[in-house]
Structures are given as structure tokens and as C-alpha cells.
C-alpha positions as CSV (number, residue, x, y, z in Angstrom):
1,X,71.5,-7.3,22.2
2,X,68.3,-5.9,23.6
3,X,68.2,-3.2,20.9
4,X,67.7,-5.7,18.0
5,X,64.5,-7.4,19.4
6,X,61.2,-6.0,18.2
7,X,58.2,-6.2,20.5
8,X,56.4,-8.4,18.0
9,X,59.3,-10.8,17.8
10,X,59.4,-11.1,21.6
11,X,55.7,-11.5,21.7
12,X,55.8,-14.1,18.9
13,X,58.4,-16.1,20.9
14,X,56.2,-16.1,23.9
15,X,53.2,-17.2,21.8
16,X,55.4,-20.0,20.4
17,X,56.2,-21.2,23.9
18,X,52.5,-21.5,24.5
19,X,51.2,-22.9,21.2
20,X,53.9,-25.4,20.4
21,X,53.3,-27.7,23.4
22,X,49.5,-27.0,23.7
23,X,48.6,-27.6,20.1
24,X,51.1,-30.5,19.7
25,X,49.5,-32.3,22.6
26,X,46.0,-31.7,21.3
27,X,46.9,-32.9,17.8
28,X,48.7,-36.0,19.0
29,X,45.8,-37.0,21.1
30,X,43.6,-36.9,18.0
31,X,46.2,-38.8,16.0
32,X,46.8,-41.5,18.6
33,X,43.2,-42.1,19.6
34,X,40.8,-40.1,17.4
35,X,37.6,-40.9,19.3
36,X,39.0,-40.0,22.7
37,X,41.1,-37.1,21.4
38,X,38.2,-35.3,19.8
39,X,36.4,-35.2,23.1
40,X,39.1,-33.2,24.8
41,X,38.1,-29.5,25.6
42,X,40.0,-27.9,22.6
43,X,38.3,-30.3,20.1
44,X,34.9,-30.9,21.7
45,X,33.2,-28.0,19.9
46,X,34.3,-29.5,16.6
47,X,32.8,-32.9,17.2
48,X,29.5,-31.5,18.6
49,X,29.1,-29.0,15.7
50,X,29.8,-31.6,13.0
51,X,27.6,-34.3,14.6
52,X,24.7,-32.0,15.7
53,X,24.5,-29.3,13.0
54,X,26.0,-31.0,10.0
55,X,24.9,-34.5,11.0
56,X,28.1,-36.2,9.9
57,X,28.9,-39.7,10.9
58,X,31.7,-40.9,13.1
59,X,34.1,-41.6,10.3
60,X,33.6,-38.2,8.6
61,X,34.0,-36.5,12.0
62,X,37.3,-38.3,12.6
63,X,38.6,-37.4,9.2
64,X,37.8,-33.8,9.8
65,X,39.4,-34.0,13.2
66,X,42.6,-35.4,11.6
67,X,42.5,-32.4,9.2
68,X,42.2,-30.1,12.2
69,X,45.2,-31.9,13.8
70,X,47.2,-31.4,10.6
71,X,46.4,-27.7,10.6
72,X,47.4,-27.4,14.2
73,X,50.7,-29.2,13.5
74,X,51.3,-26.8,10.6
75,X,50.9,-23.9,12.9
76,X,53.3,-25.6,15.4
77,X,55.8,-26.1,12.6
78,X,55.7,-22.4,11.6
79,X,56.2,-21.3,15.2
80,X,59.1,-23.7,15.5
81,X,60.7,-22.3,12.4
82,X,60.1,-18.8,13.8
83,X,61.9,-19.7,17.0
84,X,64.9,-21.2,15.1
85,X,65.1,-18.0,13.1
86,X,65.0,-15.8,16.1
87,X,68.0,-17.5,17.6
88,X,70.2,-16.0,14.9
89,X,70.7,-12.3,15.4
90,X,71.5,-11.6,11.7
91,X,68.1,-13.2,10.6
92,X,66.2,-11.4,13.4
93,X,67.7,-8.0,12.6
94,X,66.9,-8.2,8.9
95,X,63.3,-9.4,9.7
96,X,63.7,-12.8,8.1
97,X,61.7,-14.5,10.9
98,X,58.6,-12.3,10.3
99,X,57.3,-14.5,7.4
100,X,57.2,-17.7,9.6
101,X,55.5,-15.8,12.4
102,X,52.9,-14.3,10.0
103,X,52.0,-17.7,8.6
104,X,51.6,-19.1,12.0
105,X,49.5,-16.2,13.1
106,X,47.3,-16.4,10.0
107,X,46.6,-20.1,10.0
108,X,46.3,-20.2,13.8
109,X,43.8,-17.3,13.8
110,X,41.7,-19.1,11.2
111,X,41.7,-22.3,13.2
112,X,40.9,-20.5,16.5
113,X,38.2,-18.4,14.8
114,X,36.5,-21.4,13.3
115,X,36.7,-23.3,16.6
116,X,35.3,-20.3,18.4
117,X,32.3,-20.1,16.0
118,X,31.7,-23.8,16.4
119,X,31.9,-23.6,20.2
120,X,29.4,-20.7,20.3
121,X,26.9,-22.6,18.0
122,X,26.9,-25.7,20.2
123,X,26.8,-23.8,23.5
124,X,30.2,-24.9,24.9
125,X,31.2,-21.8,26.9
126,X,34.4,-23.2,28.4
127,X,35.7,-24.2,24.9
128,X,34.5,-20.9,23.5
129,X,36.5,-18.9,26.2
130,X,39.6,-21.0,25.3
131,X,39.3,-20.3,21.6
132,X,38.5,-16.6,22.1
133,X,41.6,-16.2,24.3
134,X,43.8,-18.0,21.7
135,X,42.4,-15.8,18.9
136,X,43.0,-12.6,20.9
137,X,46.6,-13.6,21.6
138,X,47.2,-14.3,17.9
139,X,45.4,-11.2,16.7
140,X,47.3,-9.0,19.2
141,X,50.6,-10.2,17.9
142,X,49.4,-9.6,14.3
143,X,48.5,-6.0,15.2
144,X,51.9,-5.5,16.8
145,X,53.6,-6.7,13.6
146,X,51.5,-4.4,11.5
147,X,52.0,-1.2,13.4
148,X,55.5,-1.6,14.8
149,X,58.1,0.3,12.8
150,X,61.0,-1.7,11.4
151,X,64.3,-2.0,13.2
152,X,66.6,0.9,12.8
153,X,70.0,-0.4,11.7
154,X,73.2,1.6,11.8
155,X,75.0,1.8,8.5
156,X,78.2,-0.3,8.3
157,X,81.4,1.7,8.2
158,X,83.1,-0.8,5.9
159,X,80.5,-0.5,3.2
160,X,80.7,3.3,3.0
161,X,84.5,3.2,2.9
162,X,84.3,0.5,0.2
163,X,81.9,2.6,-1.9
164,X,84.2,5.7,-1.8
165,X,87.2,3.5,-2.7
166,X,85.3,1.9,-5.6
167,X,84.3,5.3,-7.0
168,X,87.9,6.4,-7.1
169,X,89.0,3.2,-8.8
170,X,86.4,3.3,-11.6
171,X,86.7,6.9,-13.0
172,X,85.7,5.9,-16.5
173,X,82.3,4.7,-15.4
174,X,81.5,8.0,-13.8
175,X,79.4,10.0,-16.3
176,X,80.5,13.4,-14.9
177,X,84.2,12.8,-15.7
């Protein structure tokens, strides 16, 4: 069992355990009460940047915050799909769960990077530290996925026996005969 887990899959599962509840709570706070939800620490830099630097009104800021909540829920959905796929050993061994993890890492990195830039522009150091930490977690897993070799799978005994049996049966299809 332990031989068919890649380090990036295990790291992705740990990331999913962090990002699913954290980003779901932050997104639902925006969806339930937009004006109170955007003044939480993960979303504060967004509001301050949009109101101070871009001089957007309240309604435009709330619409952009809803878009940010939708992006965070999309990342949560990809992490959830990844966790479901990792529970099946056959999918995990063939690497079928890597696409969902890659999408979650890509979209999550873009959101964290944009939030980090906004937090640095408005001078929110606590929010910037939060977004930098999230970005480094996501990028670390992406680097692990990129440099880790694929799983080594043992060839099945049945498939090699079946191939030799099929080659004996179809002698007319063999060009050397």
C-alpha cells in the first residue's frame, strides 16, 4: 500500500485537508454577508486594494469579492475531486488524480499570488504573510509534481501470458511466417 503513494500525492492530500475548510469558510463568509466577509483577514487586502488604488465603489468591490469566492470554491472543488480520486488505488497508481491536483494548484497559486500582491500594495503585513505561506505551500507541491519520477509499476503476469498465447493462435498475422 505504501509503495503506490507518491510524495506529491501525499502532500496534495495534506494541502487539501488545509485548503478545503479554510477557503470554504472564507468563501461562505463572503457569500452570506459580503460586507462583513470581505473584512476578514484573508479578504481584507482585496477590499483595501480595490477601494484605495482602483477607487471602486462598494457594489463593485462586493461583485469582485463574490468572484474571488467563486474562484476559491473552484479550487476547493478540485481539491475535493483529487481526494476522491486518491481513495481509489487504481486511479492513484495510474496517475489519474494528478490533473485535479494540478488544476487546484494552478488556480490556487494565481489567487494566492494576486492576494499577496494586493496585500503588499496596501501594507497589510499579516494578510501578506498568510498569502505568501499559502503560495509557498502550493508552489512546493507543484515543484514536487514536476520533478518526482512516475510510479514504477510491475508488469502483470496475466498480460504477458495472454500475449504469448495470442501470438501462437494468430500465426497468419505474423509477417515472418
